[in-house]
C-alpha positions in Angstrom: -2.5 9.0 27.0 -3.1 11.2 24.6 -0.5 11.9 22.2 0.3 15.5 20.6 -1.1 16.6 17.3 3.2 17.2 16.1 3.9 13.4 18.0 1.1 11.7 16.1 2.2 13.8 12.7 5.7 12.9 13.2 4.6 8.8 14.1 2.4 9.1 10.7 5.5 10.6 8.9 8.1 7.6 10.4 5.6 5.2 9.2 5.3 6.5 5.9 9.0 7.4 5.3 10.2 3.8 6.6 8.0 2.6 3.6 9.5 4.3 1.4 12.9 3.0 1.8 12.8 -0.3 2.5 10.2 -0.6 -0.6 13.5 1.2 -2.5 15.9 -1.2 -0.9 14.3 -4.7 -0.9 13.6 -3.2 -5.1 17.4 -3.2 -5.0 17.9 -6.3 -3.6 16.0 -8.0 -6.0 17.7 -6.5 -8.6 21.3 -7.1 -7.3 23.9 -8.2 -10.3 26.8 -7.3 -7.7 26.6 -11.0 -6.9 26.1 -10.3 -3.1 22.0 -10.9 -3.3 22.3 -14.2 -5.7 24.6 -16.6 -6.8 24.2 -18.3 -9.2 20.3 -17.6 -9.5 20.2 -18.8 -5.7 19.7 -16.2 -2.4 22.7 -16.0 -0.4 22.6 -15.5 3.3 22.9 -11.6 2.8 20.0 -11.5 0.8 18.0 -13.9 4.0 19.1 -10.8 6.4 18.5 -7.9 4.9 14.8 -9.3 3.6 14.8 -10.2 7.3 15.8 -6.2 8.3 12.8 -5.3 6.1 10.1 -7.5 6.7 10.9 -5.9 10.9 11.0 -3.0 9.3 7.7 -3.4 7.6 6.4 -4.5 10.6 7.3 -1.8 13.0 7.2 0.3 10.4 2.9 0.2 10.1 2.8 -0.5 13.6 4.7 3.0 15.0 2.6 4.3 12.1 -0.7 4.0 13.0 0.2 4.4 17.1 0.1 8.4 15.2 -3.0 7.6 12.8 -4.8 6.9 15.8 -3.4 9.4 17.7 -4.5 12.1 15.4 -8.2 10.7 14.9 -8.4 10.8 18.7 -6.8 14.3 18.6 -9.7 15.2 16.0 -12.9 13.8 17.7 -11.8 15.7 21.0 -11.1 19.3 18.9 -13.6 18.9 16.1 -13.1 22.5 15.3 -9.5 23.1 15.6 
């Protein structure tokens, strides 16, 4: 199966966006002072659940971005002049 250039760029952009959003979220989660993420200096269940969500999203964002990158490379090999 060959991905179109448009689909490949979309997948690559989705992967990059996922990393940007979740890195920002984890950074904010780590600095949380509201008591949701840390209680008396110890991580709460809220922290662990959201950290797991972030790690899962990193993995999925990476996989999706790599699919887009592979699609772009395959298009370049098949159409070197366009």
